[in-house]
N, CA, C, O and the ligand as a Tripos MOL2 file, in Angstrom:
@<TRIPOS>MOLECULE
protein
  321   319    81     0     0
PROTEIN
NO_CHARGES

@<TRIPOS>ATOM
      1 N         126.7170   81.1260  139.7450 N.3       1 MET1
      2 CA        125.7350   80.3000  138.7390 C.3       1 MET1
      3 C         125.1250   79.3040  138.9220 C.2       1 MET1
      4 O         125.8040   78.2930  139.1040 O.2       1 MET1
      5 N         123.5380   79.1660  138.9530 N.am      2 LYS2
      6 CA        122.8680   78.0110  139.2320 C.3       2 LYS2
      7 C         123.4250   76.7040  138.4590 C.2       2 LYS2
      8 O         123.8850   76.8080  137.3220 O.2       2 LYS2
      9 N         123.3650   75.6010  139.0680 N.am      3 GLN3
     10 CA        123.9240   74.3470  138.4510 C.3       3 GLN3
     11 C         122.8150   73.6820  137.7340 C.2       3 GLN3
     12 O         121.6500   73.6660  138.1320 O.2       3 GLN3
     13 N         123.2900   73.0910  136.5600 N.am      4 GLY4
     14 CA        122.3120   72.3540  135.7880 C.3       4 GLY4
     15 C         121.3510   73.0730  135.0470 C.2       4 GLY4
     16 O         120.4250   72.4270  134.5560 O.2       4 GLY4
     17 N         121.4010   74.2900  134.8770 N.am      5 ILE5
     18 CA        120.3370   74.9680  133.9530 C.3       5 ILE5
     19 C         120.9660   75.7450  132.7670 C.2       5 ILE5
     20 O         120.2770   76.4800  132.0590 O.2       5 ILE5
     21 N         122.4380   75.5420  132.5490 N.am      6 HIS6
     22 CA        123.0420   76.4530  131.5180 C.3       6 HIS6
     23 C         123.6030   75.4850  130.3600 C.2       6 HIS6
     24 O         124.0670   74.3590  130.5400 O.2       6 HIS6
     25 N         123.4820   76.0650  129.3100 N.am      7 PRO7
     26 CA        123.8840   75.0460  128.1580 C.3       7 PRO7
     27 C         125.3640   75.0260  128.1910 C.2       7 PRO7
     28 O         125.9760   75.8220  128.9030 O.2       7 PRO7
     29 N         125.9340   74.1980  127.4890 N.am      8 GLU8
     30 CA        127.4240   73.9560  127.3250 C.3       8 GLU8
     31 C         127.9440   75.0040  126.6350 C.2       8 GLU8
     32 O         127.2720   75.3150  125.6510 O.2       8 GLU8
     33 N         129.0350   75.7260  126.8520 N.am      9 ALA9
     34 CA        129.5130   76.8940  126.0340 C.3       9 ALA9
     35 C         130.7910   76.4640  125.5920 C.2       9 ALA9
     36 O         131.6530   75.8780  126.2460 O.2       9 ALA9
     37 N         130.8190   76.9210  124.0870 N.am     10 PHE10
     38 CA        132.1270   76.5900  123.3300 C.3      10 PHE10
     39 C         132.8320   77.9750  122.9700 C.2      10 PHE10
     40 O         132.3050   78.5980  122.0480 O.2      10 PHE10
     41 N         133.7930   78.4560  123.4890 N.am     11 PRO11
     42 CA        134.2920   79.6920  123.3570 C.3      11 PRO11
     43 C         135.0540   79.8480  122.1080 C.2      11 PRO11
     44 O         135.3960   80.9640  121.7160 O.2      11 PRO11
     45 N         135.3870   78.5460  121.3430 N.am     12 LYS12
     46 CA        136.1150   78.6210  120.2760 C.3      12 LYS12
     47 C         135.3230   77.7130  119.0630 C.2      12 LYS12
     48 O         135.9560   76.9050  118.3820 O.2      12 LYS12
     49 N         133.9470   77.9320  118.8900 N.am     13 ALA13
     50 CA        133.3030   77.1120  118.2930 C.3      13 ALA13
     51 C         133.5780   77.6190  116.7290 C.2      13 ALA13
     52 O         134.0170   78.6980  116.3310 O.2      13 ALA13
     53 N         133.1340   76.3780  115.9550 N.am     14 LYS14
     54 CA        133.6760   76.7520  114.3060 C.3      14 LYS14
     55 C         132.4470   77.0360  113.7120 C.2      14 LYS14
     56 O         131.4420   76.3300  113.8010 O.2      14 LYS14
     57 N         132.5530   78.1260  113.0800 N.am     15 MET15
     58 CA        131.2410   78.5510  112.0770 C.3      15 MET15
     59 C         131.8040   78.6110  110.7280 C.2      15 MET15
     60 O         132.8260   79.2770  110.5680 O.2      15 MET15
     61 N         131.1920   77.9140  109.5930 N.am     16 THR16
     62 CA        131.6000   77.8730  108.2680 C.3      16 THR16
     63 C         130.3350   78.5330  107.3820 C.2      16 THR16
     64 O         129.1300   78.3100  107.4930 O.2      16 THR16
     65 N         130.9330   79.2840  106.6120 N.am     17 CYS17
     66 CA        129.8180   80.0140  105.5220 C.3      17 CYS17
     67 C         129.9110   79.1810  104.2190 C.2      17 CYS17
     68 O         130.9390   78.8550  103.6270 O.2      17 CYS17
     69 N         128.5720   78.8930  103.8820 N.am     18 THR18
     70 CA        128.6430   77.7160  102.8620 C.3      18 THR18
     71 C         128.5570   78.6490  101.6400 C.2      18 THR18
     72 O         128.4220   77.9600  100.6290 O.2      18 THR18
     73 N         128.5870   79.9550  101.3680 N.am     19 THR19
     74 CA        128.5710   80.7410  100.2960 C.3      19 THR19
     75 C         129.9850   80.9920   99.8170 C.2      19 THR19
     76 O         130.3210   80.8520   98.6410 O.2      19 THR19
     77 N         130.8450   81.3950  100.8540 N.am     20 CYS20
     78 CA        132.2750   81.6670  100.3740 C.3      20 CYS20
     79 C         133.2720   80.9180  100.8850 C.2      20 CYS20
     80 O         134.4390   81.0130  100.5050 O.2      20 CYS20
     81 N         132.8040   80.0100  101.9130 N.am     21 GLY21
     82 CA        133.6860   78.7650  102.5170 C.3      21 GLY21
     83 C         134.7070   79.6310  103.7090 C.2      21 GLY21
     84 O         135.7680   79.0660  103.9750 O.2      21 GLY21
     85 N         134.4750   80.6990  104.2770 N.am     22 ALA22
     86 CA        135.0970   81.3090  105.3320 C.3      22 ALA22
     87 C         134.7570   80.3540  106.4500 C.2      22 ALA22
     88 O         133.6960   79.7340  106.5280 O.2      22 ALA22
     89 N         135.7080   80.2980  107.2660 N.am     23 VAL23
     90 CA        135.6480   79.6710  108.6790 C.3      23 VAL23
     91 C         135.9520   80.7290  109.7240 C.2      23 VAL23
     92 O         136.9660   81.4260  109.6780 O.2      23 VAL23
     93 N         135.0330   80.8140  110.6590 N.am     24 TYR24
     94 CA        135.2300   81.8210  111.8300 C.3      24 TYR24
     95 C         135.2650   80.8790  112.9040 C.2      24 TYR24
     96 O         134.8320   79.7280  112.8370 O.2      24 TYR24
     97 N         135.9380   81.5580  114.1570 N.am     25 GLN25
     98 CA        135.9670   80.8660  115.3730 C.3      25 GLN25
     99 C         135.2800   81.8820  116.2570 C.2      25 GLN25
    100 O         135.8320   82.9210  116.6170 O.2      25 GLN25
    101 N         133.9600   81.5100  116.6140 N.am     26 ILE26
    102 CA        133.1890   82.2960  117.2840 C.3      26 ILE26
    103 C         132.8450   81.5790  118.7920 C.2      26 ILE26
    104 O         133.1190   80.3950  118.9890 O.2      26 ILE26
    105 N         132.2440   82.3950  119.7800 N.am     27 PRO27
    106 CA        132.0020   81.6220  120.9970 C.3      27 PRO27
    107 C         130.4660   81.3660  120.8360 C.2      27 PRO27
    108 O         129.6710   82.2240  120.4510 O.2      27 PRO27
    109 N         130.1450   80.0700  121.1800 N.am     28 SER28
    110 CA        128.8440   79.6070  120.8200 C.3      28 SER28
    111 C         128.2010   78.4040  121.7550 C.2      28 SER28
    112 O         128.9730   77.7390  122.4470 O.2      28 SER28
    113 N         126.9450   78.1590  121.7690 N.am     29 THR29
    114 CA        126.6760   76.8590  122.7060 C.3      29 THR29
    115 C         126.6260   75.6850  121.8190 C.2      29 THR29
    116 O         126.3710   74.5840  122.3090 O.2      29 THR29
    117 N         126.8800   75.8400  120.3710 N.am     30 VAL30
    118 CA        127.0790   74.5570  119.5340 C.3      30 VAL30
    119 C         128.5660   74.4610  119.0330 C.2      30 VAL30
    120 O         129.2580   75.4480  118.7810 O.2      30 VAL30
    121 N         128.9230   73.3140  118.9330 N.am     31 LYS31
    122 CA        130.6460   73.2270  118.7860 C.3      31 LYS31
    123 C         130.7320   73.6270  117.1290 C.2      31 LYS31
    124 O         131.6990   74.2840  116.7450 O.2      31 LYS31
    125 N         129.8380   73.2660  116.3120 N.am     32 GLU32
    126 CA        129.9980   73.4430  114.7970 C.3      32 GLU32
    127 C         128.7720   73.9570  114.3130 C.2      32 GLU32
    128 O         127.7070   73.4800  114.7050 O.2      32 GLU32
    129 N         128.8310   75.0240  113.3730 N.am     33 GLN33
    130 CA        127.5370   75.3200  112.7560 C.3      33 GLN33
    131 C         127.9880   75.9350  111.2910 C.2      33 GLN33
    132 O         129.1340   76.2950  111.0220 O.2      33 GLN33
    133 N         126.8920   75.9790  110.4290 N.am     34 SER34
    134 CA        127.1090   76.7200  109.1180 C.3      34 SER34
    135 C         126.1500   77.8690  108.8310 C.2      34 SER34
    136 O         125.0070   77.8080  109.2840 O.2      34 SER34
    137 N         126.5000   78.7890  108.1920 N.am     35 VAL35
    138 CA        125.5180   79.9210  107.8230 C.3      35 VAL35
    139 C         125.6100   80.0440  106.4000 C.2      35 VAL35
    140 O         126.6010   79.7100  105.7510 O.2      35 VAL35
    141 N         124.4820   80.5650  105.8960 N.am     36 GLU36
    142 CA        124.3580   81.0000  104.2470 C.3      36 GLU36
    143 C         125.0820   82.0560  103.7380 C.2      36 GLU36
    144 O         125.5350   82.0720  102.5930 O.2      36 GLU36
    145 N         125.2220   83.0390  104.6390 N.am     37 VAL37
    146 CA        125.9210   84.0960  104.3070 C.3      37 VAL37
    147 C         126.7290   84.8970  105.4570 C.2      37 VAL37
    148 O         126.2440   84.9900  106.5850 O.2      37 VAL37
    149 N         127.9460   85.4570  105.1380 N.am     38 CYS38
    150 CA        128.7440   86.1660  106.1580 C.3      38 CYS38
    151 C         129.1130   87.4880  105.9220 C.2      38 CYS38
    152 O         128.7700   88.0220  104.8670 O.2      38 CYS38
    153 N         129.8340   88.1560  106.8450 N.am     39 ARG39
    154 CA        130.3040   89.4970  106.5300 C.3      39 ARG39
    155 C         131.3100   89.4940  105.3810 C.2      39 ARG39
    156 O         131.5270   90.5860  104.8550 O.2      39 ARG39
    157 N         131.9670   88.3980  104.9080 N.am     40 GLY40
    158 CA        132.8240   88.3750  103.9500 C.3      40 GLY40
    159 C         132.1570   88.2760  102.4090 C.2      40 GLY40
    160 O         132.8220   88.5030  101.3980 O.2      40 GLY40
    161 N         130.7930   87.9170  102.3910 N.am     41 CYS41
    162 CA        130.1420   87.8640  101.0490 C.3      41 CYS41
    163 C         128.7320   88.3060  101.0660 C.2      41 CYS41
    164 O         127.9880   88.0380  100.1220 O.2      41 CYS41
    165 N         128.3400   88.9580  102.0790 N.am     42 HIS42
    166 CA        126.9560   89.6020  102.1570 C.3      42 HIS42
    167 C         126.9230   90.9870  101.2860 C.2      42 HIS42
    168 O         127.6580   91.9130  101.6270 O.2      42 HIS42
    169 N         126.2440   91.0840  100.3980 N.am     43 PRO43
    170 CA        126.1890   92.2340   99.5580 C.3      43 PRO43
    171 C         126.2360   93.7730  100.3920 C.2      43 PRO43
    172 O         126.8020   94.7990  100.0140 O.2      43 PRO43
    173 N         125.4650   93.5570  101.6070 N.am     44 ILE44
    174 CA        125.4550   94.6540  102.4620 C.3      44 ILE44
    175 C         127.0430   95.1060  102.7320 C.2      44 ILE44
    176 O         127.3230   96.3040  102.6870 O.2      44 ILE44
    177 N         127.9880   94.1880  102.9900 N.am     45 TYR45
    178 CA        129.0980   94.5130  103.5360 C.3      45 TYR45
    179 C         130.1830   94.6170  102.2450 C.2      45 TYR45
    180 O         131.2510   95.2220  102.3290 O.2      45 TYR45
    181 N         129.7920   94.0360  101.2410 N.am     46 THR46
    182 CA        130.7450   94.1560   99.9080 C.3      46 THR46
    183 C         130.5600   95.4060   99.0730 C.2      46 THR46
    184 O         131.4310   95.9200   98.3720 O.2      46 THR46
    185 N         129.3510   95.8190   99.2300 N.am     47 GLY47
    186 CA        128.9570   97.0660   98.3770 C.3      47 GLY47
    187 C         128.5690   96.6190   97.0250 C.2      47 GLY47
    188 O         128.2390   97.5280   96.2630 O.2      47 GLY47
    189 N         128.5400   95.5520   96.6160 N.am     48 LYS48
    190 CA        128.0760   95.0490   95.2960 C.3      48 LYS48
    191 C         126.6190   95.3040   95.0790 C.2      48 LYS48
    192 O         126.2350   95.5960   93.9460 O.2      48 LYS48
    193 N         125.8310   95.2230   96.0100 N.am     49 ALA49
    194 CA        124.3010   95.5530   95.8990 C.3      49 ALA49
    195 C         124.2840   96.7670   95.3930 C.2      49 ALA49
    196 O         123.5360   96.8950   94.4240 O.2      49 ALA49
    197 N         124.9070   97.7680   95.7590 N.am     50 GLN50
    198 CA        124.6400   99.3360   95.3310 C.3      50 GLN50
    199 C         124.9040   99.3650   93.8880 C.2      50 GLN50
    200 O         124.1450   99.9450   93.1120 O.2      50 GLN50
    201 N         125.9790   98.7420   93.5070 N.am     51 LYS51
    202 CA        126.3110   98.6090   91.9230 C.3      51 LYS51
    203 C         125.2010   98.0890   91.0590 C.2      51 LYS51
    204 O         124.8110   98.6350   90.0270 O.2      51 LYS51
    205 N         124.7560   97.0410   91.5490 N.am     52 ASP52
    206 CA        123.5120   96.4320   91.0100 C.3      52 ASP52
    207 C         122.3130   97.3870   90.6560 C.2      52 ASP52
    208 O         121.7720   97.3750   89.5500 O.2      52 ASP52
    209 N         122.0060   98.0800   91.5210 N.am     53 ILE53
    210 CA        120.7780   98.7000   91.6010 C.3      53 ILE53
    211 C         120.7750   99.9560   90.4750 C.2      53 ILE53
    212 O         119.7490  100.5460   90.1380 O.2      53 ILE53
    213 N         122.0220  100.2260   90.0000 N.am     54 LYS54
    214 CA        122.3710  101.2890   89.0920 C.3      54 LYS54
    215 C         121.6940  100.6740   87.7940 C.2      54 LYS54
    216 O         121.6340   99.4450   87.7860 O.2      54 LYS54
    217 N         121.2270  101.2790   86.8030 N.am     55 GLY55
    218 CA        120.8030  100.8450   85.4680 C.3      55 GLY55
    219 C         119.5270  100.2950   85.4250 C.2      55 GLY55
    220 O         119.2070   99.3870   84.6570 O.2      55 GLY55
    221 N         118.6230  100.9490   86.4200 N.am     56 GLY56
    222 CA        117.1820  100.5920   86.6120 C.3      56 GLY56
    223 C         116.0740  101.4090   85.3410 C.2      56 GLY56
    224 O         116.4640  102.0430   84.3600 O.2      56 GLY56
    225 N         114.7940  101.1710   85.7070 N.am     57 ARG57
    226 CA        114.0990  101.7230   84.8780 C.3      57 ARG57
    227 C         114.2410  103.5770   84.4890 C.2      57 ARG57
    228 O         114.1280  104.1040   83.3820 O.2      57 ARG57
    229 N         114.4540  104.0850   85.5150 N.am     58 VAL58
    230 CA        114.6610  105.5890   85.5460 C.3      58 VAL58
    231 C         115.9400  105.9130   84.7700 C.2      58 VAL58
    232 O         115.9920  106.8880   84.0200 O.2      58 VAL58
    233 N         117.0180  105.0440   84.9690 N.am     59 GLU59
    234 CA        118.4070  105.0290   84.2710 C.3      59 GLU59
    235 C         118.1280  104.8260   82.6700 C.2      59 GLU59
    236 O         118.4660  105.6260   81.7980 O.2      59 GLU59
    237 N         117.5750  103.8290   82.5060 N.am     60 ARG60
    238 CA        117.2080  103.4310   81.0670 C.3      60 ARG60
    239 C         116.4410  104.4950   80.2860 C.2      60 ARG60
    240 O         116.6390  104.7430   79.0970 O.2      60 ARG60
    241 N         115.4940  105.1370   81.1160 N.am     61 PHE61
    242 CA        114.8350  106.0700   80.4940 C.3      61 PHE61
    243 C         115.4390  107.4770   80.3110 C.2      61 PHE61
    244 O         115.0610  108.1710   79.3680 O.2      61 PHE61
    245 N         116.3490  107.9100   81.1670 N.am     62 ARG62
    246 CA        117.1920  108.8380   80.8010 C.3      62 ARG62
    247 C         118.0320  108.6810   79.7210 C.2      62 ARG62
    248 O         118.1420  109.5760   78.8830 O.2      62 ARG62
    249 N         118.6970  107.5380   79.6400 N.am     63 LYS63
    250 CA        119.5240  107.2450   78.5770 C.3      63 LYS63
    251 C         118.8650  107.2450   77.1850 C.2      63 LYS63
    252 O         119.4530  107.6350   76.1760 O.2      63 LYS63
    253 N         117.4950  106.7410   77.2030 N.am     64 ARG64
    254 CA        116.8390  106.8150   75.8580 C.3      64 ARG64
    255 C         116.5200  108.1730   75.4160 C.2      64 ARG64
    256 O         116.6290  108.4540   74.2230 O.2      64 ARG64
    257 N         116.0440  109.2470   76.4780 N.am     65 MET65
    258 CA        115.8440  110.7490   76.2740 C.3      65 MET65
    259 C         117.1470  111.2170   75.4650 C.2      65 MET65
    260 O         117.2120  111.6450   74.3130 O.2      65 MET65
    261 N         118.0940  111.0240   76.3370 N.am     66 ALA66
    262 CA        119.3550  111.4710   75.7730 C.3      66 ALA66
    263 C         120.0040  111.1290   74.4200 C.2      66 ALA66
    264 O         120.8620  111.7480   73.7890 O.2      66 ALA66
    265 N         119.3730  109.9900   74.1470 N.am     67 ALA67
    266 CA        119.5780  109.3740   72.7990 C.3      67 ALA67
    267 C         118.9870  110.0470   71.6770 C.2      67 ALA67
    268 O         119.4650  110.0410   70.5430 O.2      67 ALA67
    269 N         117.8100  110.6940   72.0700 N.am     68 GLY68
    270 CA        117.0130  111.2510   71.1060 C.3      68 GLY68
    271 C         115.8000  110.6560   70.7270 C.2      68 GLY68
    272 O         115.1020  111.2900   69.9350 O.2      68 GLY68
    273 N         115.4550  109.7000   71.0820 N.am     69 HIS69
    274 CA        114.3520  108.7720   70.4930 C.3      69 HIS69
    275 C         113.4890  108.0830   71.7940 C.2      69 HIS69
    276 O         113.4440  106.8680   71.9910 O.2      69 HIS69
    277 N         112.8780  109.0080   72.5600 N.am     70 GLY70
    278 CA        112.2780  108.5600   73.5380 C.3      70 GLY70
    279 C         110.9640  108.8680   73.3510 C.2      70 GLY70
    280 O         110.6620  109.8680   72.6990 O.2      70 GLY70
    281 N         109.8940  107.9420   73.9670 N.am     71 GLY71
    282 CA        108.5270  108.1800   73.6670 C.3      71 GLY71
    283 C         108.0580  107.7380   72.3230 C.2      71 GLY71
    284 O         108.8620  107.0380   71.7060 O.2      71 GLY71
    285 N         106.8740  108.0120   71.7180 N.am     72 LEU72
    286 CA        106.2710  107.3280   70.4640 C.3      72 LEU72
    287 C         107.0770  107.8520   69.4100 C.2      72 LEU72
    288 O         107.7140  108.8930   69.5710 O.2      72 LEU72
    289 N         107.0970  107.1280   68.2130 N.am     73 ASP73
    290 CA        107.9410  107.4560   67.0860 C.3      73 ASP73
    291 C         106.7840  108.2210   66.2520 C.2      73 ASP73
    292 O         105.8610  107.5650   65.7690 O.2      73 ASP73
    293 N         106.8510  109.5590   66.1010 N.am     74 ARG74
    294 CA        105.4100  110.2600   65.5560 C.3      74 ARG74
    295 C         105.7520  110.3510   64.0170 C.2      74 ARG74
    296 O         104.7670  110.6310   63.3340 O.2      74 ARG74
    297 N         106.8090  110.1930   63.3920 N.am     75 SER75
    298 CA        107.1830  110.2060   62.2110 C.3      75 SER75
    299 C         106.3410  108.9700   61.2940 C.2      75 SER75
    300 O         106.0850  109.0700   60.0940 O.2      75 SER75
    301 N         105.9990  107.8360   62.1450 N.am     76 VAL76
    302 CA        105.2840  106.6910   61.7780 C.3      76 VAL76
    303 C         103.8360  106.9760   62.0920 C.2      76 VAL76
    304 O         102.9760  106.7000   61.2550 O.2      76 VAL76
    305 N         103.5430  107.4780   63.1790 N.am     77 ALA77
    306 CA        102.1340  107.7650   63.3730 C.3      77 ALA77
    307 C         101.3850  108.7010   62.6650 C.2      77 ALA77
    308 O         100.1910  108.4860   62.4560 O.2      77 ALA77
    309 N         102.0210  109.8720   62.2090 N.am     78 GLY78
    310 CA        101.4340  110.8560   61.3960 C.3      78 GLY78
    311 C         101.1840  110.5920   59.7600 C.2      78 GLY78
    312 O         100.4040  111.2550   59.0770 O.2      78 GLY78
    313 N         102.0650  109.4110   59.2420 N.am     79 LYS79
    314 CA        101.5790  109.0240   58.0740 C.3      79 LYS79
    315 C         100.4600  108.3640   57.6860 C.2      79 LYS79
    316 O          99.9490  107.6380   58.5400 O.2      79 LYS79
    317 N          99.8410  108.4390   56.4040 N.am     80 LYS80
    318 CA         98.7650  107.6100   55.9760 C.3      80 LYS80
    319 C          99.0330  107.0180   54.7510 C.2      80 LYS80
    320 O          98.2060  106.2680   54.2330 O.2      80 LYS80
    321 ZN        130.5380   84.1090  103.4680 Zn       81 ZN81
@<TRIPOS>BOND
     1     1     2 1
     2     2     3 1
     3     3     4 2
     4     3     5 am
     5     5     6 1
     6     6     7 1
     7     7     8 2
     8     7     9 am
     9     9    10 1
    10    10    11 1
    11    11    12 2
    12    11    13 am
    13    13    14 1
    14    14    15 1
    15    15    16 2
    16    15    17 am
    17    17    18 1
    18    18    19 1
    19    19    20 2
    20    19    21 am
    21    21    22 1
    22    22    23 1
    23    23    24 2
    24    23    25 am
    25    25    26 1
    26    26    27 1
    27    27    28 2
    28    27    29 am
    29    29    30 1
    30    30    31 1
    31    31    32 2
    32    31    33 am
    33    33    34 1
    34    34    35 1
    35    35    36 2
    36    35    37 am
    37    37    38 1
    38    38    39 1
    39    39    40 2
    40    39    41 am
    41    41    42 1
    42    42    43 1
    43    43    44 2
    44    43    45 am
    45    45    46 1
    46    46    47 1
    47    47    48 2
    48    47    49 am
    49    49    50 1
    50    50    51 1
    51    51    52 2
    52    51    53 am
    53    53    54 1
    54    54    55 1
    55    55    56 2
    56    55    57 am
    57    57    58 1
    58    58    59 1
    59    59    60 2
    60    59    61 am
    61    61    62 1
    62    62    63 1
    63    63    64 2
    64    63    65 am
    65    65    66 1
    66    66    67 1
    67    67    68 2
    68    67    69 am
    69    69    70 1
    70    70    71 1
    71    71    72 2
    72    71    73 am
    73    73    74 1
    74    74    75 1
    75    75    76 2
    76    75    77 am
    77    77    78 1
    78    78    79 1
    79    79    80 2
    80    79    81 am
    81    81    82 1
    82    82    83 1
    83    83    84 2
    84    83    85 am
    85    85    86 1
    86    86    87 1
    87    87    88 2
    88    87    89 am
    89    89    90 1
    90    90    91 1
    91    91    92 2
    92    91    93 am
    93    93    94 1
    94    94    95 1
    95    95    96 2
    96    95    97 am
    97    97    98 1
    98    98    99 1
    99    99   100 2
   100    99   101 am
   101   101   102 1
   102   102   103 1
   103   103   104 2
   104   103   105 am
   105   105   106 1
   106   106   107 1
   107   107   108 2
   108   107   109 am
   109   109   110 1
   110   110   111 1
   111   111   112 2
   112   111   113 am
   113   113   114 1
   114   114   115 1
   115   115   116 2
   116   115   117 am
   117   117   118 1
   118   118   119 1
   119   119   120 2
   120   119   121 am
   121   121   122 1
   122   122   123 1
   123   123   124 2
   124   123   125 am
   125   125   126 1
   126   126   127 1
   127   127   128 2
   128   127   129 am
   129   129   130 1
   130   130   131 1
   131   131   132 2
   132   131   133 am
   133   133   134 1
   134   134   135 1
   135   135   136 2
   136   135   137 am
   137   137   138 1
   138   138   139 1
   139   139   140 2
   140   139   141 am
   141   141   142 1
   142   142   143 1
   143   143   144 2
   144   143   145 am
   145   145   146 1
   146   146   147 1
   147   147   148 2
   148   147   149 am
   149   149   150 1
   150   150   151 1
   151   151   152 2
   152   151   153 am
   153   153   154 1
   154   154   155 1
   155   155   156 2
   156   155   157 am
   157   157   158 1
   158   158   159 1
   159   159   160 2
   160   159   161 am
   161   161   162 1
   162   162   163 1
   163   163   164 2
   164   163   165 am
   165   165   166 1
   166   166   167 1
   167   167   168 2
   168   167   169 am
   169   169   170 1
   170   170   171 1
   171   171   172 2
   172   171   173 am
   173   173   174 1
   174   174   175 1
   175   175   176 2
   176   175   177 am
   177   177   178 1
   178   178   179 1
   179   179   180 2
   180   179   181 am
   181   181   182 1
   182   182   183 1
   183   183   184 2
   184   183   185 am
   185   185   186 1
   186   186   187 1
   187   187   188 2
   188   187   189 am
   189   189   190 1
   190   190   191 1
   191   191   192 2
   192   191   193 am
   193   193   194 1
   194   194   195 1
   195   195   196 2
   196   195   197 am
   197   197   198 1
   198   198   199 1
   199   199   200 2
   200   199   201 am
   201   201   202 1
   202   202   203 1
   203   203   204 2
   204   203   205 am
   205   205   206 1
   206   206   207 1
   207   207   208 2
   208   207   209 am
   209   209   210 1
   210   210   211 1
   211   211   212 2
   212   211   213 am
   213   213   214 1
   214   214   215 1
   215   215   216 2
   216   215   217 am
   217   217   218 1
   218   218   219 1
   219   219   220 2
   220   219   221 am
   221   221   222 1
   222   222   223 1
   223   223   224 2
   224   223   225 am
   225   225   226 1
   226   226   227 1
   227   227   228 2
   228   227   229 am
   229   229   230 1
   230   230   231 1
   231   231   232 2
   232   231   233 am
   233   233   234 1
   234   234   235 1
   235   235   236 2
   236   235   237 am
   237   237   238 1
   238   238   239 1
   239   239   240 2
   240   239   241 am
   241   241   242 1
   242   242   243 1
   243   243   244 2
   244   243   245 am
   245   245   246 1
   246   246   247 1
   247   247   248 2
   248   247   249 am
   249   249   250 1
   250   250   251 1
   251   251   252 2
   252   251   253 am
   253   253   254 1
   254   254   255 1
   255   255   256 2
   256   255   257 am
   257   257   258 1
   258   258   259 1
   259   259   260 2
   260   259   261 am
   261   261   262 1
   262   262   263 1
   263   263   264 2
   264   263   265 am
   265   265   266 1
   266   266   267 1
   267   267   268 2
   268   267   269 am
   269   269   270 1
   270   270   271 1
   271   271   272 2
   272   271   273 am
   273   273   274 1
   274   274   275 1
   275   275   276 2
   276   275   277 am
   277   277   278 1
   278   278   279 1
   279   279   280 2
   280   279   281 am
   281   281   282 1
   282   282   283 1
   283   283   284 2
   284   283   285 am
   285   285   286 1
   286   286   287 1
   287   287   288 2
   288   287   289 am
   289   289   290 1
   290   290   291 1
   291   291   292 2
   292   291   293 am
   293   293   294 1
   294   294   295 1
   295   295   296 2
   296   295   297 am
   297   297   298 1
   298   298   299 1
   299   299   300 2
   300   299   301 am
   301   301   302 1
   302   302   303 1
   303   303   304 2
   304   303   305 am
   305   305   306 1
   306   306   307 1
   307   307   308 2
   308   307   309 am
   309   309   310 1
   310   310   311 1
   311   311   312 2
   312   311   313 am
   313   313   314 1
   314   314   315 1
   315   315   316 2
   316   315   317 am
   317   317   318 1
   318   318   319 1
   319   319   320 2
@<TRIPOS>SUBSTRUCTURE
     1 MET1         2 RESIDUE 1 A MET
     2 LYS2         6 RESIDUE 1 A LYS
     3 GLN3        10 RESIDUE 1 A GLN
     4 GLY4        14 RESIDUE 1 A GLY
     5 ILE5        18 RESIDUE 1 A ILE
     6 HIS6        22 RESIDUE 1 A HIS
     7 PRO7        26 RESIDUE 1 A PRO
     8 GLU8        30 RESIDUE 1 A GLU
     9 ALA9        34 RESIDUE 1 A ALA
    10 PHE10       38 RESIDUE 1 A PHE
    11 PRO11       42 RESIDUE 1 A PRO
    12 LYS12       46 RESIDUE 1 A LYS
    13 ALA13       50 RESIDUE 1 A ALA
    14 LYS14       54 RESIDUE 1 A LYS
    15 MET15       58 RESIDUE 1 A MET
    16 THR16       62 RESIDUE 1 A THR
    17 CYS17       66 RESIDUE 1 A CYS
    18 THR18       70 RESIDUE 1 A THR
    19 THR19       74 RESIDUE 1 A THR
    20 CYS20       78 RESIDUE 1 A CYS
    21 GLY21       82 RESIDUE 1 A GLY
    22 ALA22       86 RESIDUE 1 A ALA
    23 VAL23       90 RESIDUE 1 A VAL
    24 TYR24       94 RESIDUE 1 A TYR
    25 GLN25       98 RESIDUE 1 A GLN
    26 ILE26      102 RESIDUE 1 A ILE
    27 PRO27      106 RESIDUE 1 A PRO
    28 SER28      110 RESIDUE 1 A SER
    29 THR29      114 RESIDUE 1 A THR
    30 VAL30      118 RESIDUE 1 A VAL
    31 LYS31      122 RESIDUE 1 A LYS
    32 GLU32      126 RESIDUE 1 A GLU
    33 GLN33      130 RESIDUE 1 A GLN
    34 SER34      134 RESIDUE 1 A SER
    35 VAL35      138 RESIDUE 1 A VAL
    36 GLU36      142 RESIDUE 1 A GLU
    37 VAL37      146 RESIDUE 1 A VAL
    38 CYS38      150 RESIDUE 1 A CYS
    39 ARG39      154 RESIDUE 1 A ARG
    40 GLY40      158 RESIDUE 1 A GLY
    41 CYS41      162 RESIDUE 1 A CYS
    42 HIS42      166 RESIDUE 1 A HIS
    43 PRO43      170 RESIDUE 1 A PRO
    44 ILE44      174 RESIDUE 1 A ILE
    45 TYR45      178 RESIDUE 1 A TYR
    46 THR46      182 RESIDUE 1 A THR
    47 GLY47      186 RESIDUE 1 A GLY
    48 LYS48      190 RESIDUE 1 A LYS
    49 ALA49      194 RESIDUE 1 A ALA
    50 GLN50      198 RESIDUE 1 A GLN
    51 LYS51      202 RESIDUE 1 A LYS
    52 ASP52      206 RESIDUE 1 A ASP
    53 ILE53      210 RESIDUE 1 A ILE
    54 LYS54      214 RESIDUE 1 A LYS
    55 GLY55      218 RESIDUE 1 A GLY
    56 GLY56      222 RESIDUE 1 A GLY
    57 ARG57      226 RESIDUE 1 A ARG
    58 VAL58      230 RESIDUE 1 A VAL
    59 GLU59      234 RESIDUE 1 A GLU
    60 ARG60      238 RESIDUE 1 A ARG
    61 PHE61      242 RESIDUE 1 A PHE
    62 ARG62      246 RESIDUE 1 A ARG
    63 LYS63      250 RESIDUE 1 A LYS
    64 ARG64      254 RESIDUE 1 A ARG
    65 MET65      258 RESIDUE 1 A MET
    66 ALA66      262 RESIDUE 1 A ALA
    67 ALA67      266 RESIDUE 1 A ALA
    68 GLY68      270 RESIDUE 1 A GLY
    69 HIS69      274 RESIDUE 1 A HIS
    70 GLY70      278 RESIDUE 1 A GLY
    71 GLY71      282 RESIDUE 1 A GLY
    72 LEU72      286 RESIDUE 1 A LEU
    73 ASP73      290 RESIDUE 1 A ASP
    74 ARG74      294 RESIDUE 1 A ARG
    75 SER75      298 RESIDUE 1 A SER
    76 VAL76      302 RESIDUE 1 A VAL
    77 ALA77      306 RESIDUE 1 A ALA
    78 GLY78      310 RESIDUE 1 A GLY
    79 LYS79      314 RESIDUE 1 A LYS
    80 LYS80      318 RESIDUE 1 A LYS
    81 ZN81       321 GROUP 0 **** ****
């Protein structure tokens, strides 16, 4: 290894998640760092994002059609 060109390595650097407060020990070139999201709280890993997607425009439309009053109210439009 060439001398004087490599950064200092910390095999057990401290990484803190600012969202859920989890603390990890990771190899890094900085001793302490913080991240906004980690594997413990990111929606991709927790699966919460998939639940939030449900109940969108299509879902609301299907619910309205199933209830029997979708589209225009023709009883009002036809009267004079
Ligand atoms: Zn986190």
